[in-house]
DOSE-867520 format. One record per residue (C-alpha): residue number from 0; residue in three letters; y, x, z. Coordinates in Angstrom, 2 decimals. Layout:
DOSE-867520
{NUM, 'ALA', {Y, X, Z}},
...
END
This chain:
DOSE-867520
{0, 'UNK', {0.00, 0.00, 0.00}},
{1, 'UNK', {3.43, 1.39, -0.96}},
{2, 'UNK', {6.27, 2.14, 1.39}},
{3, 'UNK', {9.00, -0.35, 2.23}},
{4, 'UNK', {12.59, 0.86, 2.45}},
{5, 'UNK', {15.22, -1.44, 3.95}},
{6, 'UNK', {18.82, -0.68, 3.01}},
{7, 'UNK', {21.44, -2.01, 5.43}},
{8, 'UNK', {24.76, -2.93, 3.85}},
{9, 'UNK', {25.56, -4.31, 0.41}},
{10, 'UNK', {28.70, -2.28, -0.21}},
{11, 'UNK', {28.79, 0.26, -3.01}},
{12, 'UNK', {26.92, 2.86, -0.90}},
{13, 'UNK', {24.01, 0.54, -0.17}},
{14, 'UNK', {23.96, -0.68, -3.77}},
{15, 'UNK', {23.87, 2.90, -5.05}},
{16, 'UNK', {21.06, 3.83, -2.67}},
{17, 'UNK', {19.03, 0.81, -3.77}},
{18, 'UNK', {19.76, 1.59, -7.43}},
{19, 'UNK', {18.43, 5.14, -7.24}},
{20, 'UNK', {15.42, 4.11, -5.17}},
{21, 'UNK', {14.53, 1.49, -7.76}},
{22, 'UNK', {14.62, 4.06, -10.58}},
{23, 'UNK', {12.02, 6.39, -9.04}},
{24, 'UNK', {8.82, 6.96, -11.05}},
{25, 'UNK', {6.85, 5.20, -8.32}},
{26, 'UNK', {9.56, 3.23, -6.49}},
{27, 'UNK', {9.02, 1.92, -2.98}},
{28, 'UNK', {9.55, -1.72, -2.16}},
{29, 'UNK', {13.29, -2.00, -1.59}},
{30, 'UNK', {15.00, -4.71, 0.46}},
{31, 'UNK', {18.81, -4.73, 0.52}},
{32, 'UNK', {20.26, -6.60, 3.50}},
{33, 'UNK', {23.90, -7.73, 3.53}},
{34, 'UNK', {25.48, -9.58, 6.44}},
{35, 'UNK', {28.08, -11.45, 4.38}},
{36, 'UNK', {27.61, -13.78, 1.42}},
{37, 'UNK', {28.87, -11.29, -1.17}},
{38, 'UNK', {28.07, -7.74, -2.26}},
{39, 'UNK', {30.51, -4.94, -3.03}},
{40, 'UNK', {32.05, -4.26, 0.38}},
{41, 'UNK', {35.74, -3.41, 0.12}},
{42, 'UNK', {35.62, -3.60, -3.70}},
{43, 'UNK', {36.77, -7.08, -4.64}},
{44, 'UNK', {38.61, -8.37, -7.71}},
{45, 'UNK', {40.31, -11.74, -8.13}},
{46, 'UNK', {41.82, -13.16, -11.32}},
{47, 'UNK', {45.30, -14.62, -10.83}},
{48, 'UNK', {46.67, -17.86, -12.32}},
{49, 'UNK', {48.02, -16.07, -15.42}},
{50, 'UNK', {44.88, -14.00, -15.96}},
{51, 'UNK', {46.04, -10.82, -14.19}},
{52, 'UNK', {43.44, -8.99, -12.11}},
{53, 'UNK', {44.26, -8.60, -8.42}},
{54, 'UNK', {42.31, -5.86, -6.65}},
{55, 'UNK', {41.85, -6.62, -2.96}},
{56, 'UNK', {40.54, -3.11, -2.35}},
{57, 'UNK', {40.59, 0.09, -4.41}},
{58, 'UNK', {42.11, -0.39, -7.86}},
{59, 'UNK', {41.06, 2.80, -9.61}},
{60, 'UNK', {38.43, 5.56, -9.54}},
{61, 'UNK', {39.11, 9.22, -10.30}},
{62, 'UNK', {36.80, 10.88, -12.85}},
{63, 'UNK', {37.37, 14.46, -11.69}},
{64, 'UNK', {34.61, 16.80, -10.56}},
{65, 'UNK', {30.87, 16.38, -10.33}},
{66, 'UNK', {31.11, 13.19, -8.26}},
{67, 'UNK', {33.51, 11.59, -10.71}},
{68, 'UNK', {31.19, 12.51, -13.57}},
{69, 'UNK', {28.17, 11.03, -11.78}},
{70, 'UNK', {30.00, 7.74, -11.30}},
{71, 'UNK', {30.85, 7.66, -15.02}},
{72, 'UNK', {27.18, 8.35, -15.78}},
{73, 'UNK', {26.27, 5.38, -13.57}},
{74, 'UNK', {28.77, 3.24, -15.49}},
{75, 'UNK', {27.07, 4.22, -18.75}},
{76, 'UNK', {23.58, 3.54, -17.37}},
{77, 'UNK', {24.75, 0.05, -16.39}},
{78, 'UNK', {26.08, -0.60, -19.91}},
{79, 'UNK', {29.73, -0.83, -18.88}},
{80, 'UNK', {31.23, 1.78, -21.26}},
{81, 'UNK', {33.09, -0.82, -23.32}},
{82, 'UNK', {34.65, -2.29, -20.16}},
{83, 'UNK', {36.28, 0.94, -18.97}},
{84, 'UNK', {40.09, 1.00, -18.87}},
{85, 'UNK', {41.24, 4.62, -18.49}},
{86, 'UNK', {44.61, 6.06, -17.52}},
{87, 'UNK', {44.83, 8.96, -19.98}},
{88, 'UNK', {46.53, 12.23, -19.24}},
{89, 'UNK', {49.52, 11.47, -21.49}},
{90, 'UNK', {50.26, 8.17, -19.73}},
{91, 'UNK', {53.38, 8.09, -17.52}},
{92, 'UNK', {51.26, 6.95, -14.56}},
{93, 'UNK', {49.22, 10.15, -14.87}},
{94, 'UNK', {52.19, 12.45, -15.36}},
{95, 'UNK', {54.56, 11.15, -12.68}},
{96, 'UNK', {54.06, 11.31, -8.92}},
{97, 'UNK', {56.74, 10.56, -6.36}},
{98, 'UNK', {57.57, 11.01, -2.71}},
{99, 'UNK', {59.71, 8.31, -1.13}},
{100, 'UNK', {61.91, 10.04, 1.44}},
{101, 'UNK', {65.29, 9.22, 2.88}},
{102, 'UNK', {65.62, 5.97, 0.94}},
{103, 'UNK', {65.04, 7.54, -2.48}},
{104, 'UNK', {62.20, 8.38, -4.84}},
{105, 'UNK', {61.72, 12.08, -5.60}},
{106, 'UNK', {59.54, 13.21, -8.50}},
{107, 'UNK', {57.04, 15.85, -7.47}},
{108, 'UNK', {57.47, 19.10, -9.42}},
{109, 'UNK', {55.17, 19.75, -12.35}},
{110, 'UNK', {54.55, 22.94, -14.27}},
{111, 'UNK', {55.69, 26.46, -13.47}},
{112, 'UNK', {59.38, 25.66, -13.94}},
{113, 'UNK', {59.19, 22.88, -11.38}},
{114, 'UNK', {57.66, 25.23, -8.83}},
{115, 'UNK', {60.31, 27.91, -9.34}},
{116, 'UNK', {63.34, 25.79, -8.52}},
{117, 'UNK', {64.29, 23.58, -5.57}},
{118, 'UNK', {62.91, 20.09, -6.02}},
{119, 'UNK', {64.27, 17.43, -3.66}},
{120, 'UNK', {63.30, 16.50, -1.02}},
{121, 'UNK', {62.33, 20.19, -0.58}},
{122, 'UNK', {65.31, 22.52, -0.27}},
{123, 'UNK', {63.40, 25.63, -1.38}},
{124, 'UNK', {61.14, 26.21, -4.39}},
{125, 'UNK', {57.53, 25.41, -3.59}},
{126, 'UNK', {56.63, 28.69, -5.29}},
{127, 'UNK', {57.55, 30.50, -2.08}},
{128, 'UNK', {55.20, 28.34, -0.05}},
{129, 'UNK', {52.44, 29.20, -2.52}},
{130, 'UNK', {53.26, 32.91, -2.37}},
{131, 'UNK', {53.16, 32.80, 1.41}},
{132, 'UNK', {49.78, 31.07, 1.26}},
{133, 'UNK', {48.31, 33.96, -0.76}},
{134, 'UNK', {49.23, 36.43, 1.98}},
{135, 'UNK', {48.10, 34.49, 5.04}},
{136, 'UNK', {44.93, 35.59, 6.88}},
{137, 'UNK', {41.84, 33.41, 7.07}},
{138, 'UNK', {41.70, 30.93, 9.93}},
{139, 'UNK', {39.25, 31.67, 12.74}},
{140, 'UNK', {38.75, 28.20, 14.21}},
{141, 'UNK', {35.72, 26.10, 13.16}},
{142, 'UNK', {38.06, 23.17, 12.56}},
{143, 'UNK', {41.72, 22.20, 12.89}},
{144, 'UNK', {43.93, 19.26, 12.06}},
{145, 'UNK', {45.23, 18.82, 8.53}},
{146, 'UNK', {48.79, 19.31, 9.77}},
{147, 'UNK', {47.96, 22.51, 11.63}},
{148, 'UNK', {46.08, 23.89, 8.61}},
{149, 'UNK', {48.91, 23.15, 6.16}},
{150, 'UNK', {51.56, 24.42, 8.57}},
{151, 'UNK', {49.68, 27.67, 9.09}},
{152, 'UNK', {48.97, 28.23, 5.40}},
{153, 'UNK', {52.14, 26.94, 3.74}},
{154, 'UNK', {54.76, 27.65, 6.38}},
{155, 'UNK', {58.17, 27.60, 6.69}},
{156, 'UNK', {60.49, 24.75, 7.38}},
{157, 'UNK', {62.02, 22.93, 4.43}},
{158, 'UNK', {65.45, 21.41, 5.09}},
{159, 'UNK', {66.04, 17.90, 3.81}},
{160, 'UNK', {69.40, 16.63, 2.64}},
{161, 'UNK', {69.01, 13.42, 4.61}},
{162, 'UNK', {66.93, 12.01, 7.42}},
{163, 'UNK', {63.56, 10.73, 6.17}},
{164, 'UNK', {62.72, 7.13, 6.99}},
{165, 'UNK', {59.42, 6.61, 5.21}},
{166, 'UNK', {57.20, 8.87, 3.21}},
{167, 'UNK', {54.74, 7.60, 0.64}},
{168, 'UNK', {52.92, 8.72, -2.49}},
{169, 'UNK', {53.70, 6.42, -5.39}},
{170, 'UNK', {53.18, 6.23, -9.09}},
{171, 'UNK', {54.41, 3.70, -11.61}},
{172, 'UNK', {51.41, 1.43, -11.17}},
{173, 'UNK', {50.86, 1.54, -7.42}},
{174, 'UNK', {52.87, 1.65, -4.22}},
{175, 'UNK', {51.19, 2.79, -1.02}},
{176, 'UNK', {53.28, 2.26, 2.11}},
{177, 'UNK', {52.18, 3.72, 5.43}},
{178, 'UNK', {55.23, 3.56, 7.67}},
{179, 'UNK', {56.40, 6.58, 9.66}},
{180, 'UNK', {59.59, 8.11, 10.99}},
{181, 'UNK', {60.43, 11.75, 11.59}},
{182, 'UNK', {63.15, 12.65, 14.12}},
{183, 'UNK', {64.04, 16.10, 12.80}},
{184, 'UNK', {66.36, 17.03, 9.94}},
{185, 'UNK', {63.89, 19.66, 8.83}},
{186, 'UNK', {60.33, 19.19, 7.70}},
{187, 'UNK', {57.63, 21.65, 6.94}},
{188, 'UNK', {55.63, 21.22, 3.78}},
{189, 'UNK', {52.80, 20.25, 6.13}},
{190, 'UNK', {54.87, 17.46, 7.65}},
{191, 'UNK', {55.86, 15.94, 4.34}},
{192, 'UNK', {53.35, 16.51, 1.56}},
{193, 'UNK', {50.14, 16.68, 3.62}},
{194, 'UNK', {51.14, 13.81, 5.89}},
{195, 'UNK', {51.78, 11.64, 2.84}},
{196, 'UNK', {48.42, 12.67, 1.40}},
{197, 'UNK', {46.64, 11.73, 4.61}},
{198, 'UNK', {48.28, 8.32, 4.63}},
{199, 'UNK', {47.49, 7.73, 0.97}},
{200, 'UNK', {43.79, 8.65, 1.27}},
{201, 'UNK', {42.83, 7.85, 4.87}},
{202, 'UNK', {45.71, 5.69, 6.15}},
{203, 'UNK', {45.64, 8.28, 8.91}},
{204, 'UNK', {47.72, 10.78, 10.85}},
{205, 'UNK', {47.62, 14.38, 9.62}},
{206, 'UNK', {48.02, 15.55, 13.22}},
{207, 'UNK', {44.72, 13.89, 14.14}},
{208, 'UNK', {42.59, 14.20, 10.99}},
{209, 'UNK', {40.24, 17.13, 10.43}},
{210, 'UNK', {40.85, 19.50, 7.52}},
{211, 'UNK', {37.17, 20.48, 7.49}},
{212, 'UNK', {35.97, 16.90, 7.09}},
{213, 'UNK', {38.84, 15.22, 5.22}},
{214, 'UNK', {39.50, 17.95, 2.65}},
{215, 'UNK', {36.40, 20.17, 2.69}},
{216, 'UNK', {37.32, 21.89, -0.60}},
{217, 'UNK', {40.51, 23.26, 0.99}},
{218, 'UNK', {38.67, 24.35, 4.12}},
{219, 'UNK', {35.90, 26.06, 2.15}},
{220, 'UNK', {38.38, 27.71, -0.22}},
{221, 'UNK', {40.04, 29.47, 2.70}},
{222, 'UNK', {36.74, 30.40, 4.32}},
{223, 'UNK', {35.30, 31.83, 1.10}},
{224, 'UNK', {38.33, 33.45, -0.55}},
{225, 'UNK', {40.80, 33.74, 2.36}},
{226, 'UNK', {43.38, 31.88, 0.25}},
{227, 'UNK', {43.27, 28.18, -0.59}},
{228, 'UNK', {44.97, 28.74, -3.95}},
{229, 'UNK', {42.62, 31.56, -4.91}},
{230, 'UNK', {39.61, 29.61, -3.72}},
{231, 'UNK', {40.49, 26.55, -5.77}},
{232, 'UNK', {41.13, 28.68, -8.86}},
{233, 'UNK', {38.07, 30.91, -8.58}},
{234, 'UNK', {35.74, 28.18, -7.41}},
{235, 'UNK', {36.62, 25.64, -10.09}},
{236, 'UNK', {33.95, 24.55, -12.53}},
{237, 'UNK', {30.94, 26.03, -10.73}},
{238, 'UNK', {29.30, 22.76, -9.75}},
{239, 'UNK', {26.90, 21.53, -12.45}},
{240, 'UNK', {27.97, 18.21, -13.92}},
{241, 'UNK', {25.99, 15.55, -15.76}},
{242, 'UNK', {26.79, 14.88, -19.39}},
{243, 'UNK', {27.36, 11.70, -21.36}},
{244, 'UNK', {29.64, 10.47, -24.13}},
{245, 'UNK', {31.86, 8.73, -21.56}},
{246, 'UNK', {32.15, 11.89, -19.45}},
{247, 'UNK', {33.09, 13.93, -22.52}},
{248, 'UNK', {35.70, 11.33, -23.46}},
{249, 'UNK', {37.21, 11.43, -19.97}},
{250, 'UNK', {37.48, 15.23, -20.17}},
{251, 'UNK', {38.92, 15.23, -23.70}},
{252, 'UNK', {41.55, 12.61, -22.86}},
{253, 'UNK', {42.25, 14.06, -19.38}},
{254, 'UNK', {41.79, 10.77, -17.55}},
{255, 'UNK', {43.52, 10.63, -14.20}},
{256, 'UNK', {41.69, 7.47, -13.15}},
{257, 'UNK', {39.94, 4.45, -14.59}},
{258, 'UNK', {39.16, 0.84, -13.84}},
{259, 'UNK', {37.17, -1.94, -15.51}},
{260, 'UNK', {38.44, -4.75, -17.74}},
{261, 'UNK', {37.39, -7.48, -15.35}},
{262, 'UNK', {38.29, -5.51, -12.22}},
{263, 'UNK', {36.37, -2.91, -10.26}},
{264, 'UNK', {34.09, -5.59, -8.82}},
{265, 'UNK', {32.30, -5.51, -12.17}},
{266, 'UNK', {30.61, -2.33, -10.90}},
{267, 'UNK', {28.85, -3.83, -7.84}},
{268, 'UNK', {28.09, -6.96, -9.88}},
{269, 'UNK', {26.36, -4.86, -12.55}},
{270, 'UNK', {24.46, -2.97, -9.85}},
{271, 'UNK', {23.23, -6.24, -8.36}},
{272, 'UNK', {22.06, -7.46, -11.77}},
{273, 'UNK', {20.18, -4.20, -12.30}},
{274, 'UNK', {18.55, -4.35, -8.86}},
{275, 'UNK', {17.34, -7.89, -9.45}},
{276, 'UNK', {15.82, -6.85, -12.78}},
{277, 'UNK', {13.98, -4.02, -10.98}},
{278, 'UNK', {12.45, -6.30, -8.38}},
{279, 'UNK', {14.69, -5.31, -5.45}},
{280, 'UNK', {14.96, -8.07, -2.83}},
{281, 'UNK', {18.60, -8.81, -2.03}},
{282, 'UNK', {19.24, -10.76, 1.19}},
{283, 'UNK', {22.78, -12.10, 1.62}},
{284, 'UNK', {24.23, -13.73, 4.71}},
{285, 'UNK', {21.71, -11.92, 6.92}},
{286, 'UNK', {23.50, -9.84, 9.56}},
{287, 'UNK', {21.23, -7.35, 11.31}},
{288, 'UNK', {20.86, -8.07, 15.02}},
{289, 'UNK', {18.90, -5.01, 16.08}},
{290, 'UNK', {16.57, -2.16, 15.17}},
{291, 'UNK', {13.43, -1.28, 17.14}},
{292, 'UNK', {10.66, 1.25, 16.60}},
{293, 'UNK', {7.08, 0.03, 16.47}},
{294, 'UNK', {4.10, 1.93, 17.84}},
{295, 'UNK', {3.06, 3.09, 14.36}},
{296, 'UNK', {6.50, 4.61, 13.73}},
{297, 'UNK', {7.77, 1.79, 11.54}},
{298, 'UNK', {11.05, -0.05, 12.04}},
{299, 'UNK', {11.41, -3.67, 12.98}},
{300, 'UNK', {14.69, -4.94, 11.53}},
{301, 'UNK', {15.73, -8.08, 13.38}},
{302, 'UNK', {17.83, -10.53, 11.38}},
{303, 'UNK', {19.47, -13.76, 12.45}},
{304, 'UNK', {16.50, -16.02, 11.67}},
{305, 'UNK', {13.70, -13.59, 10.85}},
{306, 'UNK', {12.68, -9.94, 10.85}},
{307, 'UNK', {11.53, -7.23, 8.43}},
{308, 'UNK', {9.27, -4.24, 8.81}},
{309, 'UNK', {10.20, -0.97, 7.14}},
{310, 'UNK', {8.75, 2.49, 6.79}},
{311, 'UNK', {12.28, 3.84, 6.34}},
{312, 'UNK', {15.79, 2.50, 6.86}},
{313, 'UNK', {18.90, 3.61, 4.99}},
{314, 'UNK', {21.99, 2.55, 6.91}},
{315, 'UNK', {25.07, 2.05, 4.73}},
{316, 'UNK', {26.94, 0.02, 7.35}},
{317, 'UNK', {29.79, 1.52, 9.43}},
{318, 'UNK', {28.66, 4.10, 11.99}},
{319, 'UNK', {30.12, 2.14, 14.90}},
{320, 'UNK', {28.23, -1.00, 13.82}},
{321, 'UNK', {24.96, 0.92, 13.50}},
{322, 'UNK', {25.47, 2.41, 16.97}},
{323, 'UNK', {25.22, -1.08, 18.47}},
{324, 'UNK', {21.95, -1.85, 16.69}},
{325, 'UNK', {19.94, 1.24, 17.66}},
{326, 'UNK', {17.20, 1.06, 20.31}},
{327, 'UNK', {17.63, 2.54, 23.78}},
{328, 'UNK', {15.58, 5.63, 22.92}},
{329, 'UNK', {18.24, 6.53, 20.32}},
{330, 'UNK', {21.12, 6.42, 22.81}},
{331, 'UNK', {22.34, 10.00, 22.04}},
{332, 'UNK', {22.56, 9.09, 18.34}},
{333, 'UNK', {24.38, 5.87, 19.18}},
{334, 'UNK', {26.94, 7.78, 21.24}},
{335, 'UNK', {27.68, 10.17, 18.36}},
{336, 'UNK', {28.06, 7.32, 15.87}},
{337, 'UNK', {30.19, 5.14, 18.14}},
{338, 'UNK', {32.79, 7.93, 18.28}},
{339, 'UNK', {33.49, 7.55, 14.55}},
{340, 'UNK', {36.37, 5.08, 14.50}},
{341, 'UNK', {38.16, 3.34, 11.63}},
{342, 'UNK', {41.59, 1.84, 10.89}},
{343, 'UNK', {42.55, -1.42, 9.24}},
{344, 'UNK', {44.54, -1.77, 6.02}},
{345, 'UNK', {46.30, -4.77, 4.52}},
{346, 'UNK', {46.39, -4.98, 0.72}},
{347, 'UNK', {49.20, -7.05, -0.77}},
{348, 'UNK', {49.22, -7.85, -4.49}},
{349, 'UNK', {52.58, -9.01, -5.87}},
{350, 'UNK', {52.96, -10.50, -9.35}},
{351, 'UNK', {56.47, -10.47, -10.84}},
{352, 'UNK', {57.69, -12.32, -13.89}},
{353, 'UNK', {57.75, -9.99, -16.87}},
{354, 'UNK', {55.66, -7.30, -15.17}},
{355, 'UNK', {52.53, -6.23, -17.06}},
{356, 'UNK', {50.55, -5.43, -13.91}},
{357, 'UNK', {50.60, -6.66, -10.32}},
{358, 'UNK', {52.15, -4.31, -7.78}},
{359, 'UNK', {49.68, -3.29, -5.09}},
{360, 'UNK', {51.09, -2.36, -1.70}},
{361, 'UNK', {48.82, -1.01, 1.01}},
{362, 'UNK', {49.97, -1.11, 4.63}},
{363, 'UNK', {48.01, 0.09, 7.59}},
{364, 'UNK', {46.78, 2.96, 9.69}},
{365, 'UNK', {48.71, 3.93, 12.79}},
{366, 'UNK', {51.54, 1.54, 11.92}},
{367, 'UNK', {49.13, -1.38, 12.07}},
{368, 'UNK', {47.56, -0.08, 15.28}},
{369, 'UNK', {51.00, 0.11, 16.88}},
{370, 'UNK', {51.73, -3.49, 15.89}},
{371, 'UNK', {48.38, -4.66, 17.27}},
{372, 'UNK', {48.90, -2.78, 20.53}},
{373, 'UNK', {52.32, -4.40, 20.97}},
{374, 'UNK', {50.80, -7.87, 20.65}},
{375, 'UNK', {52.39, -8.59, 17.29}},
{376, 'UNK', {50.69, -11.33, 15.27}},
{377, 'UNK', {49.35, -9.76, 12.07}},
{378, 'UNK', {50.14, -12.65, 9.78}},
{379, 'UNK', {50.03, -12.86, 6.00}},
{380, 'UNK', {53.75, -13.62, 6.10}},
{381, 'UNK', {54.45, -10.32, 7.88}},
{382, 'UNK', {52.44, -8.29, 5.36}},
{383, 'UNK', {54.04, -10.08, 2.41}},
{384, 'UNK', {57.53, -9.50, 3.81}},
{385, 'UNK', {56.92, -5.78, 4.32}},
{386, 'UNK', {55.34, -5.46, 0.88}},
{387, 'UNK', {58.26, -7.20, -0.84}},
{388, 'UNK', {60.69, -4.94, 1.02}},
{389, 'UNK', {58.79, -1.90, -0.22}},
{390, 'UNK', {58.71, -3.17, -3.81}},
{391, 'UNK', {62.42, -3.93, -3.71}},
{392, 'UNK', {63.43, -0.62, -2.13}},
{393, 'UNK', {61.06, 1.72, -3.90}},
{394, 'UNK', {60.49, 0.03, -7.27}},
{395, 'UNK', {63.70, -1.97, -7.67}},
{396, 'UNK', {61.91, -5.33, -7.83}},
{397, 'UNK', {64.51, -7.47, -6.06}},
{398, 'UNK', {63.41, -10.94, -7.20}},
{399, 'UNK', {60.80, -12.98, -5.41}},
{400, 'UNK', {57.25, -12.54, -6.72}},
{401, 'UNK', {55.74, -15.36, -8.74}},
{402, 'UNK', {52.39, -14.91, -7.03}},
{403, 'UNK', {51.20, -13.10, -3.91}},
{404, 'UNK', {47.75, -12.36, -2.54}},
{405, 'UNK', {47.29, -10.81, 0.92}},
{406, 'UNK', {44.03, -9.47, 2.30}},
{407, 'UNK', {43.46, -7.64, 5.61}},
{408, 'UNK', {40.50, -5.23, 5.71}},
{409, 'UNK', {39.55, -4.75, 9.34}},
{410, 'UNK', {38.32, -1.25, 10.24}},
{411, 'UNK', {37.85, -0.34, 6.59}},
{412, 'UNK', {38.74, 3.38, 6.48}},
{413, 'UNK', {36.87, 5.73, 8.83}},
{414, 'UNK', {38.95, 8.39, 10.53}},
{415, 'UNK', {37.52, 11.90, 10.33}},
{416, 'UNK', {39.37, 13.22, 13.35}},
{417, 'UNK', {39.23, 16.77, 14.70}},
{418, 'UNK', {35.61, 17.70, 15.39}},
{419, 'UNK', {34.13, 15.06, 13.10}},
{420, 'UNK', {31.66, 17.64, 11.75}},
{421, 'UNK', {30.23, 18.06, 15.24}},
{422, 'UNK', {29.47, 14.34, 15.46}},
{423, 'UNK', {27.62, 14.56, 12.15}},
{424, 'UNK', {25.72, 17.66, 13.25}},
{425, 'UNK', {24.74, 15.97, 16.50}},
{426, 'UNK', {23.44, 12.95, 14.56}},
{427, 'UNK', {21.49, 15.15, 12.11}},
{428, 'UNK', {19.90, 17.17, 14.90}},
{429, 'UNK', {18.78, 14.05, 16.75}},
{430, 'UNK', {17.28, 12.49, 13.59}},
{431, 'UNK', {15.44, 15.73, 12.77}},
{432, 'UNK', {14.21, 16.40, 16.31}},
{433, 'UNK', {12.82, 12.90, 16.73}},
{434, 'UNK', {11.72, 12.53, 13.11}},
{435, 'UNK', {13.31, 9.12, 12.91}},
{436, 'UNK', {12.78, 7.45, 9.51}},
{437, 'UNK', {16.51, 6.72, 9.27}},
{438, 'UNK', {19.02, 8.04, 6.71}},
{439, 'UNK', {22.78, 7.65, 7.03}},
{440, 'UNK', {25.00, 6.76, 4.09}},
{441, 'UNK', {28.45, 5.31, 3.48}},
{442, 'UNK', {32.10, 6.06, 4.13}},
{443, 'UNK', {31.64, 6.89, 7.83}},
{444, 'UNK', {30.34, 10.37, 7.19}},
{445, 'UNK', {31.40, 12.59, 4.29}},
{446, 'UNK', {34.01, 10.88, 2.12}},
{447, 'UNK', {35.81, 7.55, 1.92}},
{448, 'UNK', {36.53, 7.35, -1.83}},
{449, 'UNK', {34.38, 5.20, -4.12}},
{450, 'UNK', {32.88, 8.31, -5.73}},
{451, 'UNK', {31.97, 9.68, -2.28}},
{452, 'UNK', {30.30, 6.43, -1.26}},
{453, 'UNK', {28.26, 6.20, -4.46}},
{454, 'UNK', {27.17, 9.82, -4.03}},
{455, 'UNK', {26.19, 9.24, -0.40}},
{456, 'UNK', {23.93, 6.41, -1.55}},
{457, 'UNK', {22.37, 8.62, -4.22}},
{458, 'UNK', {21.75, 11.43, -1.74}},
{459, 'UNK', {20.21, 8.98, 0.73}},
{460, 'UNK', {17.77, 7.84, -1.96}},
{461, 'UNK', {16.93, 11.45, -2.83}},
{462, 'UNK', {16.26, 12.16, 0.85}},
{463, 'UNK', {13.85, 9.23, 1.10}},
{464, 'UNK', {12.10, 9.93, -2.20}},
{465, 'UNK', {11.95, 13.68, -1.67}},
{466, 'UNK', {13.02, 14.21, -5.29}},
{467, 'UNK', {15.68, 13.19, -7.78}},
{468, 'UNK', {15.02, 9.73, -9.29}},
{469, 'UNK', {14.54, 9.59, -13.05}},
{470, 'UNK', {17.57, 8.84, -15.19}},
END
């Protein structure tokens, strides 16, 4: 009798794990369990009254690197090539990036000329920060915050012409607003650029997030080559990448990101269709109530109205949720997982008359936590008001939107705080020492982007199968 693998969580990580399990030469019996009535996790697309697509979660996927290429290969395997909508390298959205500081948008410098001259809001050419980085010694700590790392490597203070009020990364298609204030008239590169990056990717605080876990390529570049810049240059292109016509097209046209014609939710929908055709059992509306180990080393997965038995479990649910399901004998593992926290993010889609695309504003992180702690009611009206203020101030859209869609994602972005790698190492050691048939996947561990989540599902399947599934 073949093995049974139960996959917990029907987000893109769990879907990817199930997909790769189902494509093995001799696939196990796969059961995908999702607590809600829909699959796809934070990826959700809604069509507006005039046909525009509103993304309630991520609105684009980056094709760069091996992980980006693997996701494009997955798209091709699912037959979605004709549905891909790329942002090519010559598009204004790919060429222009902005910082919003002191009530004004500032274009980030591009090319050598831009690095050699002062570019507001920085008072000194960024070339000097790069030159300083090349001469700095390698860090000796096993981990440090993103802010500390950038401050140590990029140095010195950069004087701003005016007091910054908010700082956000924007492009012409998307506005991401994570509110902050800075009391000083001077900012280090670390305080401005890296803090904005942390808000844009993790909705987090650069003074709390781990450089080793949040931006491992930067950490490894310094460890290997002493300089981040040298490491990124010398280490580029060494990871083997898959090949397909779509991947070659993305490289030739220098895509910065891509989406799908009917919205990104087409991806999890196509995965579900594929799983059904491969005989995978998909259970919706079945929240897991507990996990217990049987005498023969198998899992009993308790659901609301029934239970399942499994030879192996892949958990693609949040670490903190899994920690509450584990049996008493796995208490040390539960403690490590419960320490991985997450922040909430509100996504506001605004449709304006005459605009080709909806404006997506994302609000959350520490700003939202502060509001919650103060007892403020997190209403749709509050999020819409803040989003409209951002669109008016930063994009010049002063009129009222013709349509608005607000969605609050509770605890959706895990926070890889200082020492996150130690939590992961503790979890791995416990699983190995006790030979638990449990594999961890999803955004809680080694990457929050869609590409990261899909890759974590693939690696979980490889771990269970003991070999790469057939393409």
